[in-house]
N, CA, C and O atoms as a DFTB+ gen file, in Angstrom:
616 C
 N C O
     1  1      15.138     -20.574       7.690
     2  2      15.152     -19.762       8.890
     3  2      16.575     -19.602       9.405
     4  3      16.952     -18.536       9.892
     5  1      17.372     -20.682       9.292
     6  2      18.767     -20.596       9.743
     7  2      19.525     -19.563       8.925
     8  3      20.356     -18.827       9.458
     9  1      19.236     -19.510       7.630
    10  2      19.920     -18.537       6.772
    11  2      19.499     -17.133       7.161
    12  3      20.336     -16.242       7.305
    13  1      18.195     -16.939       7.331
    14  2      17.675     -15.616       7.652
    15  2      18.241     -15.082       8.969
    16  3      18.576     -13.902       9.074
    17  1      18.343     -15.944       9.953
    18  2      18.845     -15.523      11.272
    19  2      20.345     -15.754      11.434
    20  3      20.897     -15.481      12.500
    21  1      21.002     -16.248      10.405
    22  2      22.445     -16.480      10.371
    23  2      22.924     -17.304      11.566
    24  3      23.844     -16.917      12.286
    25  1      22.275     -18.446      11.752
    26  2      22.607     -19.347      12.856
    27  2      23.649     -20.342      12.381
    28  3      23.453     -21.008      11.364
    29  1      24.742     -20.448      13.098
    30  2      25.828     -21.354      12.723
    31  2      25.721     -22.713      13.394
    32  3      26.224     -23.698      12.853
    33  1      25.089     -22.798      14.539
    34  2      24.986     -24.038      15.309
    35  2      24.188     -25.078      14.530
    36  3      23.091     -24.784      14.056
    37  1      24.719     -26.279      14.393
    38  2      24.025     -27.342      13.657
    39  2      23.167     -28.231      14.555
    40  3      22.487     -29.129      14.057
    41  1      23.184     -28.003      15.845
    42  2      22.379     -28.798      16.774
    43  2      20.982     -28.178      16.877
    44  3      20.838     -27.066      17.384
    45  1      19.948     -28.892      16.396
    46  2      18.604     -28.316      16.415
    47  2      18.082     -28.012      17.820
    48  3      17.181     -27.189      17.976
    49  1      18.632     -28.660      18.836
    50  2      18.209     -28.373      20.212
    51  2      18.575     -26.951      20.619
    52  3      17.952     -26.386      21.518
    53  1      19.580     -26.365      19.966
    54  2      20.043     -25.025      20.316
    55  2      19.461     -23.934      19.431
    56  3      19.757     -22.758      19.639
    57  1      18.659     -24.287      18.470
    58  2      18.102     -23.288      17.562
    59  2      17.019     -22.479      18.256
    60  3      16.286     -23.014      19.088
    61  1      16.906     -21.192      17.925
    62  2      15.894     -20.342      18.572
    63  2      14.513     -20.455      17.911
    64  3      13.759     -19.483      17.887
    65  1      14.186     -21.620      17.385
    66  2      12.859     -21.903      16.858
    67  2      12.635     -23.405      16.912
    68  3      13.585     -24.176      17.042
    69  1      11.397     -23.812      16.812
    70  2      11.053     -25.222      16.935
    71  2       9.898     -25.543      15.996
    72  3       9.462     -24.684      15.230
    73  1       9.403     -26.772      16.052
    74  2       8.324     -27.183      15.154
    75  2       7.070     -26.347      15.339
    76  3       6.429     -25.963      14.361
    77  1       6.722     -26.066      16.567
    78  2       5.493     -25.311      16.844
    79  2       5.625     -23.864      16.371
    80  3       4.714     -23.339      15.730
    81  1       6.743     -23.219      16.678
    82  2       6.912     -21.836      16.256
    83  2       7.008     -21.728      14.739
    84  3       6.506     -20.768      14.155
    85  1       7.649     -22.701      14.095
    86  2       7.740     -22.697      12.631
    87  2       6.356     -22.886      12.007
    88  3       6.005     -22.199      11.048
    89  1       5.575     -23.815      12.551
    90  2       4.229     -24.047      12.048
    91  2       3.352     -22.810      12.247
    92  3       2.651     -22.382      11.330
    93  1       3.399     -22.247      13.442
    94  2       2.600     -21.059      13.721
    95  2       2.988     -19.913      12.788
    96  3       2.124     -19.283      12.179
    97  1       4.274     -19.649      12.679
    98  2       4.728     -18.532      11.862
    99  2       4.353     -18.688      10.407
   100  3       3.823     -17.760       9.797
   101  1       4.620     -19.846       9.847
   102  2       4.327     -20.058       8.431
   103  2       2.829     -20.090       8.153
   104  3       2.369     -19.521       7.163
   105  1       2.076     -20.744       9.009
   106  2       0.630     -20.817       8.814
   107  2      -0.022     -19.450       9.008
   108  3      -0.852     -19.031       8.200
   109  1       0.350     -18.768      10.065
   110  2      -0.197     -17.437      10.344
   111  2       0.088     -16.496       9.175
   112  3      -0.809     -15.806       8.692
   113  1       1.332     -16.475       8.729
   114  2       1.713     -15.570       7.643
   115  2       0.995     -15.955       6.353
   116  3       0.480     -15.082       5.653
   117  1       0.952     -17.235       6.029
   118  2       0.302     -17.680       4.794
   119  2      -1.181     -17.342       4.784
   120  3      -1.708     -16.875       3.774
   121  1      -1.849     -17.573       5.895
   122  2      -3.281     -17.296       5.962
   123  2      -3.540     -15.802       5.813
   124  3      -4.395     -15.399       5.024
   125  1      -2.823     -14.987       6.549
   126  2      -3.095     -13.553       6.538
   127  2      -2.630     -12.861       5.259
   128  3      -3.306     -11.951       4.779
   129  1      -1.501     -13.266       4.699
   130  2      -0.983     -12.570       3.526
   131  2      -1.484     -13.183       2.225
   132  3      -1.803     -12.449       1.289
   133  1      -1.560     -14.501       2.140
   134  2      -1.915     -15.135       0.873
   135  2      -3.379     -15.584       0.778
   136  3      -3.977     -15.479      -0.293
   137  1      -3.959     -16.075       1.858
   138  2      -5.306     -16.649       1.775
   139  2      -6.400     -15.615       2.047
   140  3      -7.446     -15.646       1.397
   141  1      -6.184     -14.720       2.973
   142  2      -7.184     -13.695       3.285
   143  2      -7.623     -12.898       2.051
   144  3      -8.815     -12.618       1.922
   145  1      -6.721     -12.521       1.139
   146  2      -7.173     -11.795      -0.058
   147  2      -8.163     -12.570      -0.933
   148  3      -8.957     -11.956      -1.646
   149  1      -8.130     -13.907      -0.890
   150  2      -9.112     -14.686      -1.644
   151  2     -10.525     -14.452      -1.125
   152  3     -11.484     -14.448      -1.897
   153  1     -10.649     -14.258       0.181
   154  2     -11.957     -14.050       0.774
   155  2     -12.376     -12.584       0.787
   156  3     -13.560     -12.269       0.912
   157  1     -11.405     -11.701       0.658
   158  2     -11.685     -10.259       0.647
   159  2     -11.023      -9.610      -0.570
   160  3     -10.167      -8.740      -0.407
   161  1     -11.402     -10.016      -1.783
   162  2     -10.713      -9.499      -2.972
   163  2     -10.933      -8.014      -3.228
   164  3     -10.156      -7.391      -3.951
   165  1     -11.980      -7.441      -2.645
   166  2     -12.230      -6.018      -2.849
   167  2     -11.389      -5.124      -1.936
   168  3     -11.368      -3.905      -2.104
   169  1     -10.705      -5.725      -0.981
   170  2      -9.802      -4.952      -0.125
   171  2      -8.470      -4.905      -0.869
   172  3      -7.656      -5.825      -0.796
   173  1      -8.279      -3.801      -1.585
   174  2      -7.170      -3.697      -2.543
   175  2      -5.804      -3.905      -1.923
   176  3      -4.957      -4.570      -2.518
   177  1      -5.565      -3.350      -0.737
   178  2      -4.218      -3.462      -0.185
   179  2      -3.876      -4.903       0.189
   180  3      -2.701      -5.268       0.206
   181  1      -4.887      -5.733       0.490
   182  2      -4.624      -7.142       0.802
   183  2      -4.124      -7.896      -0.436
   184  3      -3.147      -8.641      -0.360
   185  1      -4.792      -7.701      -1.565
   186  2      -4.338      -8.366      -2.782
   187  2      -2.991      -7.830      -3.221
   188  3      -2.141      -8.585      -3.694
   189  1      -2.794      -6.554      -3.069
   190  2      -1.500      -5.964      -3.422
   191  2      -0.388      -6.493      -2.525
   192  3       0.723      -6.732      -2.998
   193  1      -0.668      -6.678      -1.245
   194  2       0.336      -7.215      -0.314
   195  2       0.745      -8.623      -0.723
   196  3       1.927      -8.962      -0.668
   197  1      -0.209      -9.444      -1.129
   198  2       0.116     -10.813      -1.553
   199  2       1.032     -10.796      -2.768
   200  3       1.993     -11.562      -2.838
   201  1       0.737      -9.933      -3.712
   202  2       1.549      -9.866      -4.928
   203  2       2.924      -9.273      -4.619
   204  3       3.930      -9.777      -5.118
   205  1       2.988      -8.234      -3.824
   206  2       4.284      -7.641      -3.470
   207  2       5.150      -8.619      -2.695
   208  3       6.355      -8.709      -2.929
   209  1       4.534      -9.357      -1.765
   210  2       5.331     -10.316      -1.011
   211  2       5.808     -11.456      -1.898
   212  3       6.878     -12.017      -1.663
   213  1       5.031     -11.802      -2.906
   214  2       5.485     -12.825      -3.855
   215  2       6.766     -12.369      -4.548
   216  3       7.668     -13.178      -4.765
   217  1       6.860     -11.089      -4.897
   218  2       8.104     -10.566      -5.480
   219  2       9.241     -10.619      -4.462
   220  3      10.385     -10.894      -4.822
   221  1       8.930     -10.358      -3.197
   222  2       9.954     -10.459      -2.151
   223  2      10.440     -11.896      -2.011
   224  3      11.629     -12.131      -1.794
   225  1       9.527     -12.859      -2.134
   226  2       9.907     -14.279      -2.094
   227  2      10.875     -14.613      -3.231
   228  3      11.855     -15.332      -3.030
   229  1      10.595     -14.091      -4.413
   230  2      11.481     -14.320      -5.561
   231  2      12.857     -13.733      -5.278
   232  3      13.871     -14.369      -5.566
   233  1      12.902     -12.542      -4.725
   234  2      14.180     -11.912      -4.378
   235  2      14.938     -12.734      -3.334
   236  3      16.140     -12.966      -3.466
   237  1      14.229     -13.165      -2.308
   238  2      14.886     -13.944      -1.250
   239  2      15.387     -15.283      -1.772
   240  3      16.550     -15.629      -1.566
   241  1      14.523     -16.044      -2.447
   242  2      14.907     -17.379      -2.914
   243  2      15.796     -17.332      -4.154
   244  3      16.585     -18.247      -4.388
   245  1      15.671     -16.279      -4.942
   246  2      16.465     -16.188      -6.153
   247  2      17.826     -15.557      -5.970
   248  3      18.733     -15.796      -6.768
   249  1      17.988     -14.739      -4.914
   250  2      19.258     -14.029      -4.727
   251  2      19.824     -14.228      -3.322
   252  3      20.904     -14.796      -3.162
   253  1      19.110     -13.770      -2.322
   254  2      19.631     -13.720      -0.952
   255  2      20.023     -15.103      -0.436
   256  3      21.143     -15.285       0.040
   257  1      19.130     -16.064      -0.523
   258  2      19.441     -17.404      -0.006
   259  2      20.551     -18.065      -0.817
   260  3      21.383     -18.782      -0.263
   261  1      20.565     -17.829      -2.121
   262  2      21.626     -18.412      -2.945
   263  2      22.994     -17.859      -2.561
   264  3      23.977     -18.600      -2.526
   265  1      23.059     -16.581      -2.277
   266  2      24.331     -15.989      -1.838
   267  2      24.719     -16.552      -0.481
   268  3      25.871     -16.934      -0.274
   269  1      23.770     -16.608       0.443
   270  2      24.061     -17.118       1.790
   271  2      24.492     -18.578       1.760
   272  3      25.376     -18.986       2.512
   273  1      23.859     -19.367       0.883
   274  2      24.165     -20.796       0.805
   275  2      25.324     -21.087      -0.155
   276  3      25.818     -22.212      -0.215
   277  1      25.744     -20.084      -0.890
   278  2      26.791     -20.251      -1.909
   279  2      26.419     -21.395      -2.861
   280  3      27.221     -22.287      -3.138
   281  1      25.181     -21.336      -3.348
   282  2      24.660     -22.378      -4.214
   283  2      23.648     -21.757      -5.166
   284  3      23.104     -20.684      -4.905
   285  1      23.407     -22.445      -6.265
   286  2      22.439     -21.968      -7.240
   287  2      21.007     -22.308      -6.827
   288  3      20.075     -21.593      -7.194
   289  1      20.823     -23.384      -6.071
   290  2      19.485     -23.859      -5.725
   291  2      19.244     -23.812      -4.222
   292  3      20.169     -24.006      -3.433
   293  1      18.014     -23.558      -3.833
   294  2      17.580     -23.642      -2.438
   295  2      16.112     -24.029      -2.426
   296  3      15.405     -23.796      -3.407
   297  1      15.635     -24.622      -1.320
   298  2      14.212     -24.965      -1.245
   299  2      13.346     -23.707      -1.381
   300  3      13.551     -22.726      -0.666
   301  1      12.419     -23.743      -2.266
   302  2      11.548     -22.592      -2.510
   303  2      11.881     -21.847      -3.788
   304  3      11.078     -21.036      -4.251
   305  1      13.046     -22.101      -4.370
   306  2      13.455     -21.382      -5.579
   307  2      12.524     -21.680      -6.752
   308  3      12.057     -20.759      -7.422
   309  1      12.255     -22.944      -6.998
   310  2      11.405     -23.327      -8.132
   311  2       9.998     -22.760      -7.958
   312  3       9.414     -22.230      -8.904
   313  1       9.460     -22.874      -6.749
   314  2       8.116     -22.351      -6.483
   315  2       8.061     -20.847      -6.704
   316  3       7.113     -20.337      -7.302
   317  1       9.075     -20.137      -6.224
   318  2       9.051     -18.681      -6.372
   319  2       9.246     -18.252      -7.822
   320  3       8.597     -17.312      -8.281
   321  1      10.134     -18.932      -8.550
   322  2      10.404     -18.534      -9.933
   323  2       9.311     -18.953     -10.908
   324  3       8.950     -18.189     -11.804
   325  1       8.784     -20.157     -10.740
   326  2       7.824     -20.672     -11.717
   327  2       6.382     -20.676     -11.226
   328  3       5.477     -21.048     -11.973
   329  1       6.157     -20.271      -9.992
   330  2       4.807     -20.181      -9.459
   331  2       4.448     -18.746      -9.124
   332  3       3.565     -18.151      -9.741
   333  1       5.142     -18.201      -8.142
   334  2       4.816     -16.862      -7.656
   335  2       5.139     -15.758      -8.660
   336  3       4.343     -14.837      -8.841
   337  1       6.291     -15.841      -9.310
   338  2       6.697     -14.776     -10.237
   339  2       5.751     -14.643     -11.429
   340  3       5.280     -13.536     -11.691
   341  1       5.451     -15.710     -12.160
   342  2       4.533     -15.545     -13.297
   343  2       3.137     -15.057     -12.895
   344  3       2.537     -14.230     -13.581
   345  1       2.637     -15.573     -11.790
   346  2       1.302     -15.152     -11.336
   347  2       1.320     -13.669     -10.965
   348  3       0.389     -12.935     -11.297
   349  1       2.358     -13.232     -10.291
   350  2       2.457     -11.827      -9.886
   351  2       2.618     -10.905     -11.089
   352  3       2.004      -9.839     -11.148
   353  1       3.436     -11.312     -12.036
   354  2       3.604     -10.506     -13.248
   355  2       2.281     -10.420     -14.007
   356  3       1.886      -9.340     -14.443
   357  1       1.602     -11.544     -14.163
   358  2       0.298     -11.544     -14.845
   359  2      -0.701     -10.646     -14.119
   360  3      -1.478      -9.931     -14.751
   361  1      -0.672     -10.691     -12.801
   362  2      -1.583      -9.859     -12.020
   363  2      -1.346      -8.391     -12.310
   364  3      -2.296      -7.649     -12.561
   365  1      -0.089      -7.961     -12.280
   366  2       0.209      -6.549     -12.533
   367  2      -0.083      -6.169     -13.988
   368  3      -0.563      -5.066     -14.247
   369  1       0.195      -7.051     -14.928
   370  2      -0.107      -6.764     -16.332
   371  2      -1.610      -6.548     -16.508
   372  3      -2.032      -5.638     -17.221
   373  1      -2.415      -7.390     -15.854
   374  2      -3.868      -7.300     -15.985
   375  2      -4.468      -6.102     -15.249
   376  3      -5.480      -5.554     -15.686
   377  1      -3.860      -5.693     -14.148
   378  2      -4.479      -4.650     -13.323
   379  2      -3.854      -3.269     -13.474
   380  3      -4.487      -2.272     -13.128
   381  1      -2.640      -3.188     -13.977
   382  2      -1.927      -1.907     -13.978
   383  2      -2.675      -0.834     -14.764
   384  3      -2.793       0.298     -14.294
   385  1      -3.172      -1.161     -15.927
   386  2      -3.870      -0.177     -16.756
   387  2      -5.216       0.242     -16.205
   388  3      -5.788       1.234     -16.657
   389  1      -5.727      -0.487     -15.247
   390  2      -7.023      -0.164     -14.662
   391  2      -6.926       0.882     -13.555
   392  3      -7.945       1.354     -13.053
   393  1      -5.708       1.240     -13.179
   394  2      -5.469       2.245     -12.130
   395  2      -6.230       1.915     -10.844
   396  3      -6.881       2.775     -10.252
   397  1      -6.131       0.647     -10.427
   398  2      -6.811       0.195      -9.215
   399  2      -6.137       0.687      -7.938
   400  3      -6.790       0.844      -6.906
   401  1      -4.848       0.927      -8.010
   402  2      -4.084       1.197      -6.790
   403  2      -3.607       2.633      -6.724
   404  3      -3.258       3.253      -7.729
   405  1      -3.608       3.137      -5.501
   406  2      -3.073       4.462      -5.218
   407  2      -1.873       4.292      -4.298
   408  3      -1.590       3.185      -3.839
   409  1      -1.185       5.356      -4.036
   410  2      -0.018       5.308      -3.158
   411  2      -0.351       4.766      -1.781
   412  3       0.449       4.045      -1.183
   413  1      -1.525       5.107      -1.276
   414  2      -1.909       4.615       0.056
   415  2      -2.086       3.095       0.062
   416  3      -1.834       2.440       1.073
   417  1      -2.518       2.543      -1.063
   418  2      -2.657       1.083      -1.145
   419  2      -1.294       0.412      -1.030
   420  3      -1.161      -0.605      -0.350
   421  1      -0.281       0.970      -1.688
   422  2       1.072       0.420      -1.592
   423  2       1.601       0.551      -0.166
   424  3       2.212      -0.377       0.364
   425  1       1.367       1.692       0.441
   426  2       1.812       1.905       1.819
   427  2       1.120       0.933       2.768
   428  3       1.779       0.313       3.604
   429  1      -0.186       0.793       2.652
   430  2      -0.926      -0.137       3.509
   431  2      -0.478      -1.580       3.265
   432  3      -0.387      -2.361       4.212
   433  1      -0.202      -1.940       2.030
   434  2       0.250      -3.294       1.715
   435  2       1.588      -3.582       2.395
   436  3       1.775      -4.659       2.962
   437  1       2.499      -2.647       2.342
   438  2       3.811      -2.839       2.973
   439  2       3.679      -2.897       4.488
   440  3       4.313      -3.728       5.138
   441  1       2.861      -2.021       5.047
   442  2       2.622      -2.052       6.500
   443  2       1.979      -3.387       6.887
   444  3       2.336      -3.964       7.914
   445  1       1.034      -3.884       6.079
   446  2       0.363      -5.159       6.343
   447  2       1.375      -6.310       6.349
   448  3       1.322      -7.176       7.221
   449  1       2.287      -6.319       5.387
   450  2       3.314      -7.356       5.327
   451  2       4.193      -7.307       6.572
   452  3       4.456      -8.337       7.191
   453  1       4.642      -6.119       6.933
   454  2       5.505      -5.954       8.118
   455  2       4.766      -6.374       9.379
   456  3       5.328      -7.072      10.223
   457  1       3.525      -5.960       9.515
   458  2       2.720      -6.326      10.682
   459  2       2.557      -7.844      10.775
   460  3       2.679      -8.417      11.858
   461  1       2.288      -8.479       9.669
   462  2       2.112      -9.925       9.671
   463  2       3.413     -10.664       9.932
   464  3       3.415     -11.702      10.595
   465  1       4.511     -10.144       9.422
   466  2       5.809     -10.753       9.729
   467  2       6.068     -10.658      11.229
   468  3       6.516     -11.622      11.851
   469  1       5.787      -9.499      11.802
   470  2       5.976      -9.326      13.245
   471  2       5.078     -10.302      14.016
   472  3       5.540     -10.982      14.933
   473  1       3.793     -10.367      13.639
   474  2       2.856     -11.255      14.320
   475  2       3.287     -12.715      14.214
   476  3       3.201     -13.465      15.186
   477  1       3.749     -13.113      13.037
   478  2       4.086     -14.519      12.797
   479  2       5.419     -14.929      13.412
   480  3       5.558     -16.062      13.871
   481  1       6.403     -14.030      13.431
   482  2       7.747     -14.452      13.799
   483  2       8.401     -13.684      14.955
   484  3       9.435     -14.118      15.463
   485  1       7.828     -12.562      15.379
   486  2       8.472     -11.760      16.423
   487  2       7.560     -11.399      17.594
   488  3       8.030     -10.865      18.598
   489  1       6.298     -11.675      17.481
   490  2       5.324     -11.255      18.492
   491  2       5.471     -12.046      19.793
   492  3       6.164     -13.062      19.827
   493  1       4.819     -11.580      20.864
   494  2       4.820     -12.340      22.122
   495  2       4.256     -13.754      21.953
   496  3       4.672     -14.670      22.662
   497  1       3.318     -13.942      21.026
   498  2       2.777     -15.288      20.786
   499  2       3.900     -16.202      20.304
   500  3       4.079     -17.306      20.817
   501  1       4.649     -15.731      19.318
   502  2       5.754     -16.528      18.784
   503  2       6.817     -16.749      19.853
   504  3       7.356     -17.850      19.967
   505  1       7.124     -15.731      20.628
   506  2       8.139     -15.880      21.683
   507  2       7.703     -16.917      22.714
   508  3       8.533     -17.659      23.240
   509  1       6.422     -16.968      22.997
   510  2       5.904     -17.974      23.929
   511  2       6.071     -19.376      23.335
   512  3       6.452     -20.313      24.037
   513  1       5.787     -19.506      22.065
   514  2       5.948     -20.803      21.407
   515  2       7.418     -21.225      21.351
   516  3       7.722     -22.418      21.373
   517  1       8.309     -20.272      21.279
   518  2       9.742     -20.584      21.263
   519  2      10.212     -21.161      22.593
   520  3      11.215     -21.874      22.638
   521  1       9.504     -20.864      23.666
   522  2       9.883     -21.381      24.976
   523  2       9.607     -22.878      25.096
   524  3      10.046     -23.516      26.053
   525  1       8.892     -23.432      24.141
   526  2       8.598     -24.869      24.141
   527  2       9.701     -25.642      23.428
   528  3       9.483     -26.777      23.003
   529  1      10.854     -25.057      23.294
   530  2      11.917     -25.594      22.445
   531  2      12.295     -27.037      22.745
   532  3      12.385     -27.841      21.817
   533  1      12.516     -27.389      23.982
   534  2      12.992     -28.745      24.264
   535  2      11.953     -29.808      23.909
   536  3      12.313     -30.894      23.455
   537  1      10.699     -29.515      24.104
   538  2       9.649     -30.496      23.822
   539  2       9.363     -30.626      22.326
   540  3       9.036     -31.714      21.853
   541  1       9.481     -29.533      21.579
   542  2       9.123     -29.537      20.167
   543  2      10.301     -29.200      19.257
   544  3      10.106     -28.676      18.160
   545  1      11.491     -29.489      19.691
   546  2      12.674     -29.228      18.866
   547  2      12.616     -30.071      17.599
   548  3      11.974     -31.121      17.566
   549  1      13.281     -29.608      16.577
   550  2      13.358     -30.389      15.343
   551  2      14.122     -31.673      15.621
   552  3      15.080     -31.676      16.394
   553  1      13.702     -32.757      14.994
   554  2      14.358     -34.045      15.198
   555  2      15.576     -34.149      14.282
   556  3      15.720     -33.386      13.328
   557  1      16.435     -35.096      14.587
   558  2      17.615     -35.329      13.748
   559  2      17.189     -35.721      12.329
   560  3      17.841     -35.337      11.357
   561  1      16.096     -36.485      12.210
   562  2      15.611     -36.898      10.885
   563  2      15.215     -35.683      10.049
   564  3      15.545     -35.602       8.866
   565  1      14.505     -34.738      10.671
   566  2      14.104     -33.530       9.955
   567  2      15.318     -32.711       9.542
   568  3      15.375     -32.171       8.437
   569  1      16.268     -32.628      10.432
   570  2      17.480     -31.858      10.149
   571  2      18.293     -32.543       9.054
   572  3      18.882     -31.872       8.207
   573  1      18.328     -33.870       9.065
   574  2      19.103     -34.615       8.068
   575  2      18.640     -34.289       6.647
   576  3      19.454     -34.218       5.727
   577  1      17.328     -34.092       6.472
   578  2      16.812     -33.754       5.138
   579  2      17.369     -32.425       4.643
   580  3      17.473     -32.210       3.435
   581  1      17.724     -31.541       5.554
   582  2      18.259     -30.234       5.182
   583  2      19.768     -30.149       5.375
   584  3      20.342     -29.063       5.294
   585  1      20.411     -31.277       5.628
   586  2      21.847     -31.290       5.936
   587  2      22.684     -30.583       4.881
   588  3      23.637     -29.875       5.206
   589  1      22.329     -30.776       3.629
   590  2      23.079     -30.142       2.536
   591  2      23.127     -28.623       2.707
   592  3      24.166     -28.005       2.478
   593  1      22.014     -28.027       3.105
   594  2      21.934     -26.584       3.248
   595  2      22.535     -26.112       4.566
   596  3      23.104     -25.023       4.640
   597  1      22.408     -26.930       5.603
   598  2      22.974     -26.584       6.902
   599  2      24.490     -26.488       6.815
   600  3      25.090     -25.570       7.374
   601  1      25.108     -27.430       6.115
   602  2      26.561     -27.415       5.970
   603  2      27.039     -26.163       5.253
   604  3      28.119     -25.655       5.551
   605  1      26.259     -25.665       4.323
   606  2      26.652     -24.478       3.569
   607  2      26.539     -23.205       4.388
   608  3      27.125     -22.186       4.023
   609  1      25.800     -23.241       5.482
   610  2      25.629     -22.063       6.322
   611  2      26.770     -21.894       7.314
   612  3      26.848     -20.865       7.985
   613  1      27.645     -22.866       7.422
   614  2      28.730     -22.804       8.397
   615  2      29.714     -21.707       8.056
   616  3      30.695     -21.512       8.773
């Protein structure tokens, strides 16, 4: 999150997110983008959104975060390269010839991803959770585990 928002401050008390907002954002996004398609597999744009976002994860963890951190590795890289990428490629290989998707499905999938990102990380719900910063700020112990990456963001 620090990389995405380009935050230079290393004091977690000053960060514009906290444990509650991080939990809400990640859980909300994961449930709506990745888990909902399991329960509604016939809603084509939902499954397409999960696969498209998996490619976005590979791009972010494989390129963007590495450039920002000036490092070859970042948390999430292995999962995106060896988990999300092969599954997404297999999905498209298996479904592409079946002509399951139309242009509107791609458009709806992208709109769904954007809507969920807004709901998870920019909505009034998230902003309200951000106001709890002092009570639910990240602890020094939690920050210490990421110290290697925090130093690279300076």
